[in-house]
N, CA, C and O atoms as a Maestro MAE file, in Angstrom:
{
 s_m_m2io_version
 :::
 2.0.0
}

f_m_ct {
 s_m_title
 :::
 protein
 m_atom[304] {
  # First column is atom index #
  i_m_mmod_type
  r_m_x_coord
  r_m_y_coord
  r_m_z_coord
  i_m_residue_number
  s_m_chain_name
  s_m_pdb_residue_name
  s_m_pdb_atom_name
  i_m_atomic_number
  :::
  1 25 11.543 -8.128 -26.159 1 A "MET " " N  " 7
  2 3 10.390 -7.665 -25.250 1 A "MET " " CA " 6
  3 2 10.818 -6.185 -24.815 1 A "MET " " C  " 6
  4 15 11.901 -5.665 -24.545 1 A "MET " " O  " 8
  5 25 9.445 -5.716 -24.867 2 A "GLU " " N  " 7
  6 3 9.934 -3.869 -24.271 2 A "GLU " " CA " 6
  7 2 9.546 -4.249 -22.989 2 A "GLU " " C  " 6
  8 15 8.837 -5.220 -22.725 2 A "GLU " " O  " 8
  9 25 10.205 -3.173 -21.910 3 A "ASN " " N  " 7
  10 3 9.794 -3.424 -20.849 3 A "ASN " " CA " 6
  11 2 9.171 -2.032 -21.108 3 A "ASN " " C  " 6
  12 15 9.538 -1.165 -21.902 3 A "ASN " " O  " 8
  13 25 7.953 -2.038 -20.086 4 A "CYS " " N  " 7
  14 3 7.233 -0.282 -20.264 4 A "CYS " " CA " 6
  15 2 5.999 -0.180 -18.877 4 A "CYS " " C  " 6
  16 15 5.433 -1.225 -18.554 4 A "CYS " " O  " 8
  17 25 5.746 0.818 -18.310 5 A "PRO " " N  " 7
  18 3 4.424 0.769 -17.528 5 A "PRO " " CA " 6
  19 2 3.289 0.168 -17.889 5 A "PRO " " C  " 6
  20 15 2.777 0.446 -18.974 5 A "PRO " " O  " 8
  21 25 2.798 -0.626 -17.150 6 A "ALA " " N  " 7
  22 3 1.516 -1.580 -17.481 6 A "ALA " " CA " 6
  23 2 0.400 -0.489 -17.584 6 A "ALA " " C  " 6
  24 15 0.466 0.379 -16.713 6 A "ALA " " O  " 8
  25 25 -0.275 -0.416 -18.189 7 A "GLY " " N  " 7
  26 3 -1.469 0.120 -18.743 7 A "GLY " " CA " 6
  27 2 -2.509 -0.305 -17.750 7 A "GLY " " C  " 6
  28 15 -2.356 -1.320 -17.070 7 A "GLY " " O  " 8
  29 25 -3.768 0.612 -17.646 8 A "LYS " " N  " 7
  30 3 -5.237 0.442 -16.538 8 A "LYS " " CA " 6
  31 2 -5.718 -0.442 -17.508 8 A "LYS " " C  " 6
  32 15 -6.757 -0.927 -17.062 8 A "LYS " " O  " 8
  33 25 -5.454 -0.914 -18.679 9 A "LEU " " N  " 7
  34 3 -6.396 -1.962 -19.479 9 A "LEU " " CA " 6
  35 2 -5.465 -3.232 -19.626 9 A "LEU " " C  " 6
  36 15 -5.795 -4.219 -20.284 9 A "LEU " " O  " 8
  37 25 -4.245 -3.107 -18.933 10 A "TRP " " N  " 7
  38 3 -3.569 -4.577 -19.141 10 A "TRP " " CA " 6
  39 2 -3.578 -4.863 -17.923 10 A "TRP " " C  " 6
  40 15 -3.463 -6.050 -17.617 10 A "TRP " " O  " 8
  41 25 -3.722 -3.830 -16.862 11 A "VAL " " N  " 7
  42 3 -3.946 -5.043 -15.278 11 A "VAL " " CA " 6
  43 2 -4.991 -5.009 -15.388 11 A "VAL " " C  " 6
  44 15 -5.299 -6.062 -14.831 11 A "VAL " " O  " 8
  45 25 -6.318 -4.367 -15.859 12 A "THR " " N  " 7
  46 3 -7.715 -5.036 -15.886 12 A "THR " " CA " 6
  47 2 -8.320 -6.108 -16.462 12 A "THR " " C  " 6
  48 15 -9.398 -6.676 -16.283 12 A "THR " " O  " 8
  49 25 -7.390 -6.264 -17.197 13 A "ASN " " N  " 7
  50 3 -7.261 -7.777 -18.044 13 A "ASN " " CA " 6
  51 2 -6.636 -8.705 -16.970 13 A "ASN " " C  " 6
  52 15 -7.199 -9.764 -16.691 13 A "ASN " " O  " 8
  53 25 -5.601 -8.370 -16.423 14 A "ALA " " N  " 7
  54 3 -4.575 -9.300 -15.865 14 A "ALA " " CA " 6
  55 2 -5.634 -9.933 -14.447 14 A "ALA " " C  " 6
  56 15 -5.717 -11.122 -14.139 14 A "ALA " " O  " 8
  57 25 -6.348 -8.796 -13.761 15 A "VAL " " N  " 7
  58 3 -7.343 -9.097 -12.775 15 A "VAL " " CA " 6
  59 2 -8.745 -9.599 -12.587 15 A "VAL " " C  " 6
  60 15 -9.481 -9.755 -11.612 15 A "VAL " " O  " 8
  61 25 -8.848 -9.804 -13.949 16 A "ARG " " N  " 7
  62 3 -10.055 -9.692 -14.572 16 A "ARG " " CA " 6
  63 2 -10.628 -11.089 -14.014 16 A "ARG " " C  " 6
  64 15 -10.104 -12.069 -14.542 16 A "ARG " " O  " 8
  65 25 -11.427 -11.306 -13.224 17 A "GLY " " N  " 7
  66 3 -12.578 -12.652 -12.394 17 A "GLY " " CA " 6
  67 2 -11.554 -12.754 -10.733 17 A "GLY " " C  " 6
  68 15 -11.660 -13.668 -9.915 17 A "GLY " " O  " 8
  69 25 -10.753 -11.715 -10.633 18 A "LEU " " N  " 7
  70 3 -9.945 -12.392 -9.276 18 A "LEU " " CA " 6
  71 2 -11.108 -11.464 -8.262 18 A "LEU " " C  " 6
  72 15 -12.050 -10.732 -8.566 18 A "LEU " " O  " 8
  73 25 -10.633 -11.816 -7.184 19 A "THR " " N  " 7
  74 3 -10.984 -10.719 -6.115 19 A "THR " " CA " 6
  75 2 -10.735 -9.309 -6.159 19 A "THR " " C  " 6
  76 15 -11.616 -8.492 -5.892 19 A "THR " " O  " 8
  77 25 -9.219 -8.899 -6.583 20 A "ALA " " N  " 7
  78 3 -8.515 -8.202 -6.217 20 A "ALA " " CA " 6
  79 2 -8.909 -6.943 -7.259 20 A "ALA " " C  " 6
  80 15 -9.778 -7.304 -8.053 20 A "ALA " " O  " 8
  81 25 -8.580 -5.884 -7.401 21 A "THR " " N  " 7
  82 3 -9.264 -4.464 -8.162 21 A "THR " " CA " 6
  83 2 -8.484 -3.481 -7.752 21 A "THR " " C  " 6
  84 15 -8.272 -3.116 -6.595 21 A "THR " " O  " 8
  85 25 -8.070 -3.070 -8.734 22 A "LEU " " N  " 7
  86 3 -6.720 -1.723 -9.470 22 A "LEU " " CA " 6
  87 2 -6.986 -1.217 -8.023 22 A "LEU " " C  " 6
  88 15 -6.090 -1.585 -7.263 22 A "LEU " " O  " 8
  89 25 -7.993 -0.452 -7.401 23 A "GLU " " N  " 7
  90 3 -7.725 0.201 -5.965 23 A "GLU " " CA " 6
  91 2 -7.646 -0.619 -4.768 23 A "GLU " " C  " 6
  92 15 -7.532 -0.026 -3.695 23 A "GLU " " O  " 8
  93 25 -7.686 -1.818 -4.779 24 A "ARG " " N  " 7
  94 3 -7.034 -2.824 -3.894 24 A "ARG " " CA " 6
  95 2 -5.634 -2.654 -3.850 24 A "ARG " " C  " 6
  96 15 -5.004 -2.276 -2.862 24 A "ARG " " O  " 8
  97 25 -5.149 -2.960 -5.000 25 A "PHE " " N  " 7
  98 3 -3.737 -2.773 -5.080 25 A "PHE " " CA " 6
  99 2 -2.977 -1.974 -5.067 25 A "PHE " " C  " 6
  100 15 -1.789 -2.250 -4.900 25 A "PHE " " O  " 8
  101 25 -3.472 -0.533 -5.261 26 A "ARG " " N  " 7
  102 3 -3.271 0.568 -4.915 26 A "ARG " " CA " 6
  103 2 -3.118 1.001 -3.500 26 A "ARG " " C  " 6
  104 15 -2.074 1.606 -3.258 26 A "ARG " " O  " 8
  105 25 -3.836 0.838 -2.649 27 A "ILE " " N  " 7
  106 3 -4.137 0.529 -1.063 27 A "ILE " " CA " 6
  107 2 -3.368 -0.087 -0.951 27 A "ILE " " C  " 6
  108 15 -2.368 0.591 -0.719 27 A "ILE " " O  " 8
  109 25 -3.134 -1.196 -0.970 28 A "ASP " " N  " 7
  110 3 -2.076 -2.297 -0.497 28 A "ASP " " CA " 6
  111 2 -0.125 -1.922 -0.683 28 A "ASP " " C  " 6
  112 15 0.872 -1.974 0.037 28 A "ASP " " O  " 8
  113 25 -0.493 -1.522 -2.224 29 A "ARG " " N  " 7
  114 3 0.912 -1.338 -2.536 29 A "ARG " " CA " 6
  115 2 1.202 0.116 -1.539 29 A "ARG " " C  " 6
  116 15 2.353 0.199 -1.110 29 A "ARG " " O  " 8
  117 25 0.397 1.060 -1.218 30 A "GLN " " N  " 7
  118 3 1.074 2.374 -0.228 30 A "GLN " " CA " 6
  119 2 0.649 1.895 1.041 30 A "GLN " " C  " 6
  120 15 1.171 2.615 1.893 30 A "GLN " " O  " 8
  121 25 -0.090 0.971 1.592 31 A "LEU " " N  " 7
  122 3 0.249 0.215 2.582 31 A "LEU " " CA " 6
  123 2 1.443 -0.377 3.163 31 A "LEU " " C  " 6
  124 15 2.069 -0.330 4.222 31 A "LEU " " O  " 8
  125 25 1.493 -0.904 2.131 32 A "GLU " " N  " 7
  126 3 2.791 -1.749 2.221 32 A "GLU " " CA " 6
  127 2 4.412 -0.868 2.618 32 A "GLU " " C  " 6
  128 15 5.382 -1.070 3.348 32 A "GLU " " O  " 8
  129 25 3.887 0.331 1.485 33 A "GLU " " N  " 7
  130 3 4.989 1.717 1.653 33 A "GLU " " CA " 6
  131 2 5.105 2.074 3.554 33 A "GLU " " C  " 6
  132 15 5.894 2.194 4.491 33 A "GLU " " O  " 8
  133 25 4.094 2.101 3.282 34 A "ALA " " N  " 7
  134 3 4.540 2.934 5.014 34 A "ALA " " CA " 6
  135 2 4.590 1.736 6.138 34 A "ALA " " C  " 6
  136 15 4.499 1.979 7.341 34 A "ALA " " O  " 8
  137 25 4.757 0.304 5.558 35 A "LEU " " N  " 7
  138 3 5.019 -0.679 6.530 35 A "LEU " " CA " 6
  139 2 6.721 -0.677 6.714 35 A "LEU " " C  " 6
  140 15 7.404 -0.652 7.738 35 A "LEU " " O  " 8
  141 25 7.062 -0.710 5.419 36 A "THR " " N  " 7
  142 3 8.531 -0.945 4.978 36 A "THR " " CA " 6
  143 2 9.400 0.298 5.337 36 A "THR " " C  " 6
  144 15 10.541 0.114 5.762 36 A "THR " " O  " 8
  145 25 8.760 1.925 5.137 37 A "CYS " " N  " 7
  146 3 9.978 2.840 5.174 37 A "CYS " " CA " 6
  147 2 9.075 3.367 6.466 37 A "CYS " " C  " 6
  148 15 9.193 4.570 6.702 37 A "CYS " " O  " 8
  149 25 8.431 2.816 7.094 38 A "GLY " " N  " 7
  150 3 8.090 3.688 8.479 38 A "GLY " " CA " 6
  151 2 6.503 4.436 8.228 38 A "GLY " " C  " 6
  152 15 6.101 4.438 7.064 38 A "GLY " " O  " 8
  153 25 5.845 4.898 9.019 39 A "PRO " " N  " 7
  154 3 4.581 5.526 9.078 39 A "PRO " " CA " 6
  155 2 4.882 7.003 9.164 39 A "PRO " " C  " 6
  156 15 4.529 7.871 9.962 39 A "PRO " " O  " 8
  157 25 5.564 7.011 8.204 40 A "ASP " " N  " 7
  158 3 5.808 8.853 7.480 40 A "ASP " " CA " 6
  159 2 4.375 9.282 6.520 40 A "ASP " " C  " 6
  160 15 4.128 8.849 5.394 40 A "ASP " " O  " 8
  161 25 3.444 10.358 7.411 41 A "PRO " " N  " 7
  162 3 2.750 10.379 5.753 41 A "PRO " " CA " 6
  163 2 3.259 11.566 5.073 41 A "PRO " " C  " 6
  164 15 2.574 12.015 4.153 41 A "PRO " " O  " 8
  165 25 4.261 12.096 5.356 42 A "LEU " " N  " 7
  166 3 5.290 13.152 4.756 42 A "LEU " " CA " 6
  167 2 5.431 12.589 3.142 42 A "LEU " " C  " 6
  168 15 4.993 12.967 2.055 42 A "LEU " " O  " 8
  169 25 6.576 11.106 3.775 43 A "HIS " " N  " 7
  170 3 6.740 10.197 2.725 43 A "HIS " " CA " 6
  171 2 5.845 10.053 1.819 43 A "HIS " " C  " 6
  172 15 5.936 10.435 0.652 43 A "HIS " " O  " 8
  173 25 4.609 9.285 2.510 44 A "LEU " " N  " 7
  174 3 3.752 8.947 1.302 44 A "LEU " " CA " 6
  175 2 3.082 9.368 0.854 44 A "LEU " " C  " 6
  176 15 2.403 8.661 0.110 44 A "LEU " " O  " 8
  177 25 2.692 11.116 0.977 45 A "ALA " " N  " 7
  178 3 2.111 12.102 0.241 45 A "ALA " " CA " 6
  179 2 3.082 12.323 -0.660 45 A "ALA " " C  " 6
  180 15 2.543 12.691 -1.704 45 A "ALA " " O  " 8
  181 25 4.482 12.271 -0.790 46 A "ALA " " N  " 7
  182 3 5.927 12.669 -1.398 46 A "ALA " " CA " 6
  183 2 5.622 11.544 -2.484 46 A "ALA " " C  " 6
  184 15 4.903 11.781 -3.455 46 A "ALA " " O  " 8
  185 25 6.392 9.937 -2.192 47 A "VAL " " N  " 7
  186 3 6.000 8.847 -2.864 47 A "VAL " " CA " 6
  187 2 4.651 9.001 -4.206 47 A "VAL " " C  " 6
  188 15 4.656 8.942 -5.435 47 A "VAL " " O  " 8
  189 25 3.812 9.177 -3.356 48 A "PHE " " N  " 7
  190 3 2.169 8.492 -3.982 48 A "PHE " " CA " 6
  191 2 1.389 9.970 -4.587 48 A "PHE " " C  " 6
  192 15 0.408 10.080 -5.323 48 A "PHE " " O  " 8
  193 25 2.257 11.019 -3.949 49 A "GLY " " N  " 7
  194 3 1.439 12.162 -4.546 49 A "GLY " " CA " 6
  195 2 0.067 12.453 -3.710 49 A "GLY " " C  " 6
  196 15 -0.733 13.301 -4.105 49 A "GLY " " O  " 8
  197 25 -0.097 11.861 -2.791 50 A "ILE " " N  " 7
  198 3 -1.783 11.530 -2.000 50 A "ILE " " CA " 6
  199 2 -1.919 13.111 -1.433 50 A "ILE " " C  " 6
  200 15 -0.987 13.915 -1.424 50 A "ILE " " O  " 8
  201 25 -3.287 13.374 -0.963 51 A "ASP " " N  " 7
  202 3 -3.754 14.136 0.160 51 A "ASP " " CA " 6
  203 2 -2.857 13.912 0.957 51 A "ASP " " C  " 6
  204 15 -2.157 12.902 0.885 51 A "ASP " " O  " 8
  205 25 -2.731 14.771 1.805 52 A "ASP " " N  " 7
  206 3 -2.516 14.642 3.724 52 A "ASP " " CA " 6
  207 2 -2.933 14.140 4.485 52 A "ASP " " C  " 6
  208 15 -2.378 13.475 5.360 52 A "ASP " " O  " 8
  209 25 -4.665 14.474 4.216 53 A "LYS " " N  " 7
  210 3 -5.227 13.474 4.952 53 A "LYS " " CA " 6
  211 2 -5.316 12.318 4.897 53 A "LYS " " C  " 6
  212 15 -5.648 11.815 5.971 53 A "LYS " " O  " 8
  213 25 -5.116 11.435 3.852 54 A "THR " " N  " 7
  214 3 -5.051 9.906 3.410 54 A "THR " " CA " 6
  215 2 -4.029 9.581 3.816 54 A "THR " " C  " 6
  216 15 -3.970 8.463 4.326 54 A "THR " " O  " 8
  217 25 -3.063 10.244 3.772 55 A "ALA " " N  " 7
  218 3 -1.296 9.814 4.303 55 A "ALA " " CA " 6
  219 2 -1.244 9.605 5.650 55 A "ALA " " C  " 6
  220 15 -0.693 8.683 6.252 55 A "ALA " " O  " 8
  221 25 -1.803 10.446 6.039 56 A "ILE " " N  " 7
  222 3 -1.888 10.571 7.377 56 A "ILE " " CA " 6
  223 2 -2.630 8.987 8.112 56 A "ILE " " C  " 6
  224 15 -2.166 8.283 9.009 56 A "ILE " " O  " 8
  225 25 -4.107 8.797 7.204 57 A "ARG " " N  " 7
  226 3 -4.721 7.703 7.833 57 A "ARG " " CA " 6
  227 2 -3.372 6.241 7.309 57 A "ARG " " C  " 6
  228 15 -2.623 5.670 8.102 57 A "ARG " " O  " 8
  229 25 -3.455 6.003 5.865 58 A "TYR " " N  " 7
  230 3 -2.476 5.480 6.001 58 A "TYR " " CA " 6
  231 2 -1.782 5.147 7.080 58 A "TYR " " C  " 6
  232 15 -2.062 4.180 7.788 58 A "TYR " " O  " 8
  233 25 -0.558 6.153 7.328 59 A "ALA " " N  " 7
  234 3 0.361 5.987 8.323 59 A "ALA " " CA " 6
  235 2 -0.305 5.659 10.012 59 A "ALA " " C  " 6
  236 15 0.376 5.082 10.860 59 A "ALA " " O  " 8
  237 25 -1.476 6.060 10.227 60 A "ASN " " N  " 7
  238 3 -1.683 5.732 11.732 60 A "ASN " " CA " 6
  239 2 -2.348 4.114 11.193 60 A "ASN " " C  " 6
  240 15 -2.443 3.210 12.022 60 A "ASN " " O  " 8
  241 25 -2.711 3.933 9.949 61 A "ALA " " N  " 7
  242 3 -2.988 2.221 9.967 61 A "ALA " " CA " 6
  243 2 -2.177 1.443 9.846 61 A "ALA " " C  " 6
  244 15 -2.435 0.250 10.010 61 A "ALA " " O  " 8
  245 25 -0.788 1.934 9.479 62 A "ALA " " N  " 7
  246 3 0.931 1.389 9.442 62 A "ALA " " CA " 6
  247 2 1.389 1.295 11.123 62 A "ALA " " C  " 6
  248 15 1.719 0.264 11.708 62 A "ALA " " O  " 8
  249 25 1.330 2.281 11.537 63 A "ARG " " N  " 7
  250 3 1.660 2.633 12.562 63 A "ARG " " CA " 6
  251 2 0.946 1.338 13.814 63 A "ARG " " C  " 6
  252 15 1.575 0.831 14.743 63 A "ARG " " O  " 8
  253 25 -0.735 1.034 13.377 64 A "HIS " " N  " 7
  254 3 -1.161 0.233 14.336 64 A "HIS " " CA " 6
  255 2 -0.873 -0.861 14.105 64 A "HIS " " C  " 6
  256 15 -0.577 -1.556 15.077 64 A "HIS " " O  " 8
  257 25 -0.838 -1.419 12.871 65 A "LEU " " N  " 7
  258 3 -0.521 -2.493 12.446 65 A "LEU " " CA " 6
  259 2 0.604 -3.280 13.231 65 A "LEU " " C  " 6
  260 15 0.578 -4.351 13.838 65 A "LEU " " O  " 8
  261 25 2.238 -1.764 12.847 66 A "LEU " " N  " 7
  262 3 3.365 -2.838 13.443 66 A "LEU " " CA " 6
  263 2 3.371 -2.694 15.220 66 A "LEU " " C  " 6
  264 15 4.037 -3.366 16.008 66 A "LEU " " O  " 8
  265 25 2.785 -2.030 15.402 67 A "GLN " " N  " 7
  266 3 2.097 -2.035 16.800 67 A "GLN " " CA " 6
  267 2 1.488 -3.637 17.512 67 A "GLN " " C  " 6
  268 15 1.623 -4.328 18.521 67 A "GLN " " O  " 8
  269 25 0.880 -3.621 16.424 68 A "THR " " N  " 7
  270 3 0.195 -4.545 17.070 68 A "THR " " CA " 6
  271 2 0.737 -6.370 17.102 68 A "THR " " C  " 6
  272 15 0.375 -7.351 17.751 68 A "THR " " O  " 8
  273 25 1.599 -6.160 16.205 69 A "ALA " " N  " 7
  274 3 2.661 -7.064 15.400 69 A "ALA " " CA " 6
  275 2 3.834 -7.068 16.498 69 A "ALA " " C  " 6
  276 15 4.324 -8.182 16.684 69 A "ALA " " O  " 8
  277 25 4.431 -5.895 17.343 70 A "ALA " " N  " 7
  278 3 5.247 -5.782 17.941 70 A "ALA " " CA " 6
  279 2 4.693 -6.622 19.485 70 A "ALA " " C  " 6
  280 15 5.409 -7.261 20.255 70 A "ALA " " O  " 8
  281 25 3.608 -6.433 19.570 71 A "GLU " " N  " 7
  282 3 2.965 -6.726 20.894 71 A "GLU " " CA " 6
  283 2 1.970 -8.415 21.304 71 A "GLU " " C  " 6
  284 15 1.312 -8.789 22.275 71 A "GLU " " O  " 8
  285 25 2.369 -9.073 19.883 72 A "THR " " N  " 7
  286 3 1.758 -10.687 19.167 72 A "THR " " CA " 6
  287 2 2.699 -11.524 19.708 72 A "THR " " C  " 6
  288 15 3.574 -11.655 18.852 72 A "THR " " O  " 8
  289 25 2.939 -12.084 20.573 73 A "PRO " " N  " 7
  290 3 4.370 -13.048 20.709 73 A "PRO " " CA " 6
  291 2 4.018 -14.128 19.813 73 A "PRO " " C  " 6
  292 15 2.997 -14.599 19.312 73 A "PRO " " O  " 8
  293 25 5.432 -14.362 19.807 74 A "GLU " " N  " 7
  294 3 5.855 -15.400 18.475 74 A "GLU " " CA " 6
  295 2 5.009 -16.937 19.027 74 A "GLU " " C  " 6
  296 15 4.822 -17.292 20.190 74 A "GLU " " O  " 8
  297 25 4.558 -17.730 17.598 75 A "PRO " " N  " 7
  298 3 4.445 -18.999 18.327 75 A "PRO " " CA " 6
  299 2 5.724 -19.871 18.927 75 A "PRO " " C  " 6
  300 15 6.716 -19.347 18.420 75 A "PRO " " O  " 8
  301 25 6.095 -20.832 19.673 76 A "PRO " " N  " 7
  302 3 6.679 -21.497 19.811 76 A "PRO " " CA " 6
  303 2 7.132 -22.625 18.465 76 A "PRO " " C  " 6
  304 15 7.936 -23.535 18.667 76 A "PRO " " O  " 8
  :::
 }
 m_bond[303] {
  # First column is bond index #
  i_m_from
  i_m_to
  i_m_order
  :::
  1 1 2 1
  2 2 3 1
  3 3 4 2
  4 3 5 1
  5 5 6 1
  6 6 7 1
  7 7 8 2
  8 7 9 1
  9 9 10 1
  10 10 11 1
  11 11 12 2
  12 11 13 1
  13 13 14 1
  14 14 15 1
  15 15 16 2
  16 15 17 1
  17 17 18 1
  18 18 19 1
  19 19 20 2
  20 19 21 1
  21 21 22 1
  22 22 23 1
  23 23 24 2
  24 23 25 1
  25 25 26 1
  26 26 27 1
  27 27 28 2
  28 27 29 1
  29 29 30 1
  30 30 31 1
  31 31 32 2
  32 31 33 1
  33 33 34 1
  34 34 35 1
  35 35 36 2
  36 35 37 1
  37 37 38 1
  38 38 39 1
  39 39 40 2
  40 39 41 1
  41 41 42 1
  42 42 43 1
  43 43 44 2
  44 43 45 1
  45 45 46 1
  46 46 47 1
  47 47 48 2
  48 47 49 1
  49 49 50 1
  50 50 51 1
  51 51 52 2
  52 51 53 1
  53 53 54 1
  54 54 55 1
  55 55 56 2
  56 55 57 1
  57 57 58 1
  58 58 59 1
  59 59 60 2
  60 59 61 1
  61 61 62 1
  62 62 63 1
  63 63 64 2
  64 63 65 1
  65 65 66 1
  66 66 67 1
  67 67 68 2
  68 67 69 1
  69 69 70 1
  70 70 71 1
  71 71 72 2
  72 71 73 1
  73 73 74 1
  74 74 75 1
  75 75 76 2
  76 75 77 1
  77 77 78 1
  78 78 79 1
  79 79 80 2
  80 79 81 1
  81 81 82 1
  82 82 83 1
  83 83 84 2
  84 83 85 1
  85 85 86 1
  86 86 87 1
  87 87 88 2
  88 87 89 1
  89 89 90 1
  90 90 91 1
  91 91 92 2
  92 91 93 1
  93 93 94 1
  94 94 95 1
  95 95 96 2
  96 95 97 1
  97 97 98 1
  98 98 99 1
  99 99 100 2
  100 99 101 1
  101 101 102 1
  102 102 103 1
  103 103 104 2
  104 103 105 1
  105 105 106 1
  106 106 107 1
  107 107 108 2
  108 107 109 1
  109 109 110 1
  110 110 111 1
  111 111 112 2
  112 111 113 1
  113 113 114 1
  114 114 115 1
  115 115 116 2
  116 115 117 1
  117 117 118 1
  118 118 119 1
  119 119 120 2
  120 119 121 1
  121 121 122 1
  122 122 123 1
  123 123 124 2
  124 123 125 1
  125 125 126 1
  126 126 127 1
  127 127 128 2
  128 127 129 1
  129 129 130 1
  130 130 131 1
  131 131 132 2
  132 131 133 1
  133 133 134 1
  134 134 135 1
  135 135 136 2
  136 135 137 1
  137 137 138 1
  138 138 139 1
  139 139 140 2
  140 139 141 1
  141 141 142 1
  142 142 143 1
  143 143 144 2
  144 143 145 1
  145 145 146 1
  146 146 147 1
  147 147 148 2
  148 147 149 1
  149 149 150 1
  150 150 151 1
  151 151 152 2
  152 151 153 1
  153 153 154 1
  154 154 155 1
  155 155 156 2
  156 155 157 1
  157 157 158 1
  158 158 159 1
  159 159 160 2
  160 159 161 1
  161 161 162 1
  162 162 163 1
  163 163 164 2
  164 163 165 1
  165 165 166 1
  166 166 167 1
  167 167 168 2
  168 167 169 1
  169 169 170 1
  170 170 171 1
  171 171 172 2
  172 171 173 1
  173 173 174 1
  174 174 175 1
  175 175 176 2
  176 175 177 1
  177 177 178 1
  178 178 179 1
  179 179 180 2
  180 179 181 1
  181 181 182 1
  182 182 183 1
  183 183 184 2
  184 183 185 1
  185 185 186 1
  186 186 187 1
  187 187 188 2
  188 187 189 1
  189 189 190 1
  190 190 191 1
  191 191 192 2
  192 191 193 1
  193 193 194 1
  194 194 195 1
  195 195 196 2
  196 195 197 1
  197 197 198 1
  198 198 199 1
  199 199 200 2
  200 199 201 1
  201 201 202 1
  202 202 203 1
  203 203 204 2
  204 203 205 1
  205 205 206 1
  206 206 207 1
  207 207 208 2
  208 207 209 1
  209 209 210 1
  210 210 211 1
  211 211 212 2
  212 211 213 1
  213 213 214 1
  214 214 215 1
  215 215 216 2
  216 215 217 1
  217 217 218 1
  218 218 219 1
  219 219 220 2
  220 219 221 1
  221 221 222 1
  222 222 223 1
  223 223 224 2
  224 223 225 1
  225 225 226 1
  226 226 227 1
  227 227 228 2
  228 227 229 1
  229 229 230 1
  230 230 231 1
  231 231 232 2
  232 231 233 1
  233 233 234 1
  234 234 235 1
  235 235 236 2
  236 235 237 1
  237 237 238 1
  238 238 239 1
  239 239 240 2
  240 239 241 1
  241 241 242 1
  242 242 243 1
  243 243 244 2
  244 243 245 1
  245 245 246 1
  246 246 247 1
  247 247 248 2
  248 247 249 1
  249 249 250 1
  250 250 251 1
  251 251 252 2
  252 251 253 1
  253 253 254 1
  254 254 255 1
  255 255 256 2
  256 255 257 1
  257 257 258 1
  258 258 259 1
  259 259 260 2
  260 259 261 1
  261 261 262 1
  262 262 263 1
  263 263 264 2
  264 263 265 1
  265 265 266 1
  266 266 267 1
  267 267 268 2
  268 267 269 1
  269 269 270 1
  270 270 271 1
  271 271 272 2
  272 271 273 1
  273 273 274 1
  274 274 275 1
  275 275 276 2
  276 275 277 1
  277 277 278 1
  278 278 279 1
  279 279 280 2
  280 279 281 1
  281 281 282 1
  282 282 283 1
  283 283 284 2
  284 283 285 1
  285 285 286 1
  286 286 287 1
  287 287 288 2
  288 287 289 1
  289 289 290 1
  290 290 291 1
  291 291 292 2
  292 291 293 1
  293 293 294 1
  294 294 295 1
  295 295 296 2
  296 295 297 1
  297 297 298 1
  298 298 299 1
  299 299 300 2
  300 299 301 1
  301 301 302 1
  302 302 303 1
  303 303 304 2
  :::
 }
}
């Protein structure tokens, strides 16, 4: 078996019939990176090659999620 990048056709067939789309996977991956590495728009733009405004939007969303999680008390 050979390891190589998954092509768009393979991924599309793999998610056929699911509520997930390639766009949702892409956005989820970028947000996960922002949550893991910190909400740094420069990092996001460099890693994913996305527009500055998009990187800032994802960084702000990650910052908001991290802030909300920090403010929410854990259940006993």
